[in-house]
C-alpha positions as CSV (number, residue, x, y, z in Angstrom):
1,X,0.0,0.1,0.0
2,X,1.5,3.6,-0.7
3,X,-0.8,6.7,0.2
4,X,-0.6,9.8,-2.0
5,X,-2.3,12.9,-0.3
6,X,-3.7,15.7,-2.3
7,X,-4.2,19.0,-0.5
8,X,-5.8,22.1,-1.8
9,X,-3.7,25.0,-2.0
10,X,-4.0,27.8,0.5
11,X,-6.0,31.3,-0.3
12,X,-4.2,33.9,-2.5
13,X,-4.3,37.2,-3.8
14,X,-4.6,38.5,-7.4
15,X,-0.8,38.1,-7.7
16,X,-1.0,34.3,-6.7
17,X,1.0,35.3,-3.1
18,X,-0.6,33.8,-0.3
19,X,-2.8,36.0,1.8
20,X,-2.6,36.3,5.4
21,X,-5.4,34.2,5.9
22,X,-3.9,31.6,3.6
23,X,-0.8,31.6,5.8
24,X,-3.1,31.0,8.8
25,X,-4.7,27.8,6.7
26,X,-1.3,26.3,5.9
27,X,-0.5,26.3,9.7
28,X,-3.9,25.0,10.6
29,X,-3.3,22.4,8.0
30,X,0.5,21.6,9.0
31,X,-0.8,20.1,12.1
32,X,-2.9,17.4,10.4
33,X,0.3,16.5,8.1
34,X,2.7,13.4,9.0
35,X,6.0,14.5,8.5
36,X,8.0,13.4,6.9
37,X,6.6,12.0,3.2
38,X,8.9,10.4,0.7
39,X,8.1,12.7,-2.0
40,X,6.8,16.3,-2.5
41,X,5.0,17.2,-5.4
42,X,2.9,20.5,-6.4
43,X,1.2,21.6,-9.4
44,X,2.9,24.3,-11.6
45,X,1.1,27.2,-10.2
46,X,2.6,29.7,-7.8
47,X,0.2,29.1,-5.4
48,X,0.7,25.7,-4.8
49,X,4.5,25.8,-4.5
50,X,3.8,28.7,-1.9
51,X,1.6,26.6,-0.2
52,X,3.9,23.5,0.0
53,X,6.7,26.0,1.3
54,X,4.2,27.2,4.1
55,X,3.7,23.5,5.0
56,X,7.0,23.0,5.8
57,X,7.4,20.3,2.8
58,X,10.6,19.4,1.4
59,X,12.0,20.3,-2.4
60,X,8.8,19.8,-4.5
61,X,8.7,18.0,-8.2
62,X,6.1,19.8,-10.3
63,X,3.5,17.6,-11.7
64,X,1.6,19.4,-14.5
65,X,-1.1,16.8,-14.5
66,X,-2.4,18.3,-11.1
67,X,-2.7,21.7,-12.3
68,X,-6.3,23.6,-12.4
69,X,-8.8,22.6,-14.2
70,X,-8.7,24.4,-17.8
71,X,-12.1,26.4,-18.5
72,X,-12.9,25.5,-22.1
73,X,-14.6,22.3,-21.5
74,X,-17.2,23.6,-19.1
75,X,-18.1,26.8,-21.1
76,X,-21.3,25.4,-22.5
77,X,-22.3,25.0,-18.9
78,X,-21.7,28.1,-17.7
79,X,-24.9,29.7,-17.4
80,X,-26.2,26.8,-15.4
81,X,-23.1,26.8,-13.4
82,X,-23.8,30.5,-12.3
83,X,-27.4,30.1,-11.5
84,X,-26.7,26.8,-9.1
85,X,-23.5,29.0,-7.5
86,X,-26.5,32.0,-7.2
87,X,-28.7,29.6,-5.4
88,X,-26.0,29.1,-2.6
89,X,-24.0,25.9,-3.9
90,X,-20.3,26.3,-4.2
91,X,-18.1,26.2,-7.7
92,X,-17.3,22.3,-7.5
93,X,-20.3,21.0,-6.3
94,X,-22.3,23.2,-8.7
95,X,-20.4,22.0,-11.7
96,X,-21.1,18.2,-10.4
97,X,-24.7,19.1,-10.1
98,X,-25.1,19.6,-13.8
99,X,-25.1,16.0,-15.3
100,X,-23.7,17.1,-19.0
101,X,-21.0,18.5,-17.1
102,X,-19.8,15.2,-15.7
103,X,-17.8,14.2,-19.1
104,X,-15.4,17.2,-19.0
105,X,-15.1,16.4,-15.1
106,X,-13.8,13.1,-15.9
107,X,-11.4,14.8,-18.2
108,X,-10.2,16.7,-15.8
109,X,-10.0,13.5,-13.1
110,X,-8.3,11.1,-15.4
111,X,-5.0,13.2,-15.7
112,X,-5.0,13.6,-11.8
113,X,-5.8,10.0,-11.2
114,X,-2.9,9.0,-13.8
115,X,-0.7,11.2,-11.8
116,X,-1.7,9.7,-8.5
117,X,-0.7,6.5,-9.8
118,X,2.5,7.5,-11.3
119,X,3.5,9.1,-8.1
120,X,2.8,5.9,-6.0
121,X,4.6,3.8,-8.5
122,X,7.7,5.7,-7.3
123,X,7.1,5.2,-3.8
124,X,8.4,2.4,-1.6
125,X,6.0,0.0,-0.2
126,X,4.4,1.7,2.8
127,X,5.5,5.0,1.3
128,X,3.8,8.4,1.6
129,X,3.8,11.5,-0.9
130,X,2.1,15.1,-0.2
131,X,1.3,17.0,-3.3
132,X,-0.7,20.4,-3.3
133,X,-3.1,20.9,-6.3
134,X,-6.4,22.8,-6.6
135,X,-10.3,22.6,-5.8
136,X,-11.8,21.5,-9.1
137,X,-8.7,19.0,-9.7
138,X,-8.9,17.0,-6.5
139,X,-12.4,16.2,-6.5
140,X,-12.8,15.1,-10.0
141,X,-9.8,12.9,-9.4
142,X,-11.5,11.3,-6.5
143,X,-14.7,10.8,-8.4
144,X,-12.8,9.2,-11.2
145,X,-10.8,7.1,-9.0
146,X,-13.8,5.3,-7.0
147,X,-16.1,5.6,-10.0
148,X,-18.8,6.9,-7.3
149,X,-21.0,10.3,-7.3
150,X,-19.7,13.3,-5.7
151,X,-22.1,13.7,-2.8
152,X,-21.0,10.2,-1.6
153,X,-17.4,11.2,-1.4
154,X,-17.3,15.1,-0.5
155,X,-21.3,15.5,0.9
156,X,-22.7,19.1,-0.4
157,X,-19.4,20.9,-0.3
158,X,-16.4,21.4,-2.3
159,X,-12.9,21.2,-0.6
160,X,-12.0,24.4,1.4
161,X,-8.3,25.7,1.0
162,X,-5.7,23.5,2.3
163,X,-8.2,20.4,2.7
164,X,-7.8,17.3,0.7
165,X,-8.0,13.4,0.1
166,X,-5.5,10.9,1.1
167,X,-6.0,8.2,-1.7
168,X,-4.7,4.6,-0.8
169,X,-3.0,2.7,-3.8
170,X,-2.9,-1.1,-3.9
171,X,-1.5,-2.7,-6.8
172,X,-1.9,0.4,-9.2
173,X,-5.3,1.3,-8.5
174,X,-7.1,3.6,-5.9
175,X,-8.5,1.2,-3.4
176,X,-10.0,4.0,-1.1
177,X,-9.8,7.8,-0.6
178,X,-10.6,9.4,2.7
179,X,-11.8,13.3,2.6
180,X,-9.5,15.2,5.0
181,X,-11.8,18.4,6.5
182,X,-10.2,20.9,8.7
183,X,-11.5,23.4,11.3
184,X,-12.7,26.7,9.8
185,X,-9.9,29.6,9.9
186,X,-12.0,32.7,10.5
């Protein structure tokens, strides 16, 4: 068994720098991390790098497949998505509530799943990796990996900043995904 833990980046500003609240989120999340890990990986986004540094993780390898989801596959559903968000749903939960968007969400989940399996393959037996990715990438990964509906994994809300999942990989497949929720940082 190998474990790949995916965490969402912390809150950031328009320049991709972590906000003061983002630094606090990292400090709260750091208490839930079990250092050391055998490998550290980040998406190519600056906010992922800064989050890993704030977590205190070791030198990280950039993994392109953990990048934020692209917008184009979702454009046909943007109007419905906005309506769901106006009704109080968060962004990721709203995407999963649109049945026609699920194919596009699987397109996001498949590369992230391949990345997690490749990361697990480089770990020693019993090894663990920590990766920083994005909301909207981690949730599709879990749905694709488990083949289960979004609400059965995440309930009715997307991952908050610095929350994530712990993927258990056995014999080149994800056998279990645990959702990691954190106390809300005011």
